[in-house]
PLY file of the C-alpha trace (Angstrom):
ply
format ascii 1.0
element vertex 106
property float x
property float y
property float z
element edge 105
property int vertex1
property int vertex2
end_header
57.90 79.73 -148.82
59.58 80.71 -145.56
58.31 84.28 -145.92
54.76 83.03 -146.47
54.87 80.90 -143.30
56.27 83.79 -141.27
53.55 86.10 -142.58
50.81 83.63 -141.66
52.36 83.11 -138.22
52.52 86.87 -137.70
48.84 87.27 -138.63
47.78 84.46 -136.28
49.80 85.85 -133.38
48.45 89.35 -134.05
44.87 88.08 -133.98
45.46 86.19 -130.75
47.01 89.26 -129.18
44.05 91.35 -130.30
41.57 88.90 -128.74
43.47 88.75 -125.45
43.74 92.54 -125.33
40.02 92.96 -126.01
39.06 90.55 -123.21
41.50 92.22 -120.80
40.15 95.71 -121.53
36.55 94.49 -121.27
37.23 93.07 -117.81
38.91 96.30 -116.70
35.93 98.34 -117.86
33.49 96.12 -115.95
35.64 96.22 -112.83
36.18 99.98 -113.02
32.49 100.73 -113.39
31.67 98.56 -110.37
34.55 99.34 -108.00
32.24 100.57 -105.23
30.36 97.30 -105.36
33.56 95.24 -105.13
34.73 97.26 -102.12
31.85 95.83 -100.06
32.54 92.74 -97.97
31.70 89.54 -99.82
28.86 88.84 -97.38
27.08 92.03 -98.51
27.51 91.37 -102.22
24.57 89.86 -104.06
24.36 88.36 -107.53
23.73 90.99 -110.20
22.95 90.64 -113.91
26.15 92.45 -114.95
28.36 89.82 -113.30
30.11 87.29 -115.47
29.26 83.62 -115.19
32.86 82.90 -114.24
32.74 85.42 -111.36
29.42 84.08 -110.05
30.60 80.48 -110.14
33.92 81.24 -108.42
32.57 83.64 -105.80
29.45 81.70 -104.82
30.89 78.22 -105.52
28.08 77.07 -107.80
27.94 75.48 -111.24
25.17 77.17 -113.19
25.11 74.56 -115.96
24.72 71.77 -113.44
21.86 73.51 -111.63
20.06 74.82 -114.72
21.08 72.31 -117.36
17.57 72.25 -118.82
17.33 76.06 -119.09
20.72 77.34 -120.19
23.83 76.24 -122.01
26.90 78.33 -121.18
29.05 78.92 -124.24
31.42 81.50 -122.72
32.06 81.96 -119.03
33.07 85.61 -119.38
29.62 86.62 -120.65
27.32 88.26 -118.13
24.30 86.71 -116.51
22.21 89.36 -118.28
23.50 88.13 -121.65
22.26 84.62 -120.88
18.92 85.85 -119.57
18.45 87.78 -122.81
19.52 84.88 -125.03
17.29 82.31 -123.32
14.47 84.80 -122.63
14.59 84.25 -118.88
13.30 86.67 -116.30
16.65 87.75 -114.88
15.20 89.01 -111.58
13.57 85.63 -110.88
16.69 83.81 -112.00
18.82 85.87 -109.60
16.38 85.24 -106.74
16.63 81.51 -107.41
20.42 81.72 -107.42
20.41 83.70 -104.17
18.18 81.08 -102.53
20.51 78.35 -103.74
23.62 80.12 -102.45
21.99 80.90 -99.09
20.93 77.27 -98.76
24.49 76.01 -99.28
0 1
1 2
2 3
3 4
4 5
5 6
6 7
7 8
8 9
9 10
10 11
11 12
12 13
13 14
14 15
15 16
16 17
17 18
18 19
19 20
20 21
21 22
22 23
23 24
24 25
25 26
26 27
27 28
28 29
29 30
30 31
31 32
32 33
33 34
34 35
35 36
36 37
37 38
38 39
39 40
40 41
41 42
42 43
43 44
44 45
45 46
46 47
47 48
48 49
49 50
50 51
51 52
52 53
53 54
54 55
55 56
56 57
57 58
58 59
59 60
60 61
61 62
62 63
63 64
64 65
65 66
66 67
67 68
68 69
69 70
70 71
71 72
72 73
73 74
74 75
75 76
76 77
77 78
78 79
79 80
80 81
81 82
82 83
83 84
84 85
85 86
86 87
87 88
88 89
89 90
90 91
91 92
92 93
93 94
94 95
95 96
96 97
97 98
98 99
99 100
100 101
101 102
102 103
103 104
104 105
């Protein structure tokens, strides 16, 4: 019985470690492929479709669900804006322009 519990615990911990590792590597890949962009001053950075929802909300101090509650429902904050545009069939360019207008108005 004790061996069975330890085996199940090991499997659960291994799966959690795998998920955390995957998310960490995914973030490193995104950051590495956009290092030149992140080197710019924050004032020169604009919202892009490859940015994660979490990054957009933290950097530009906006809550996308609150603003667009009737258009989108955010299920994971580490997904990109492009992922949500594709899922909800939104024109990402127009959506980004709207977000830029909102952030400039704040």
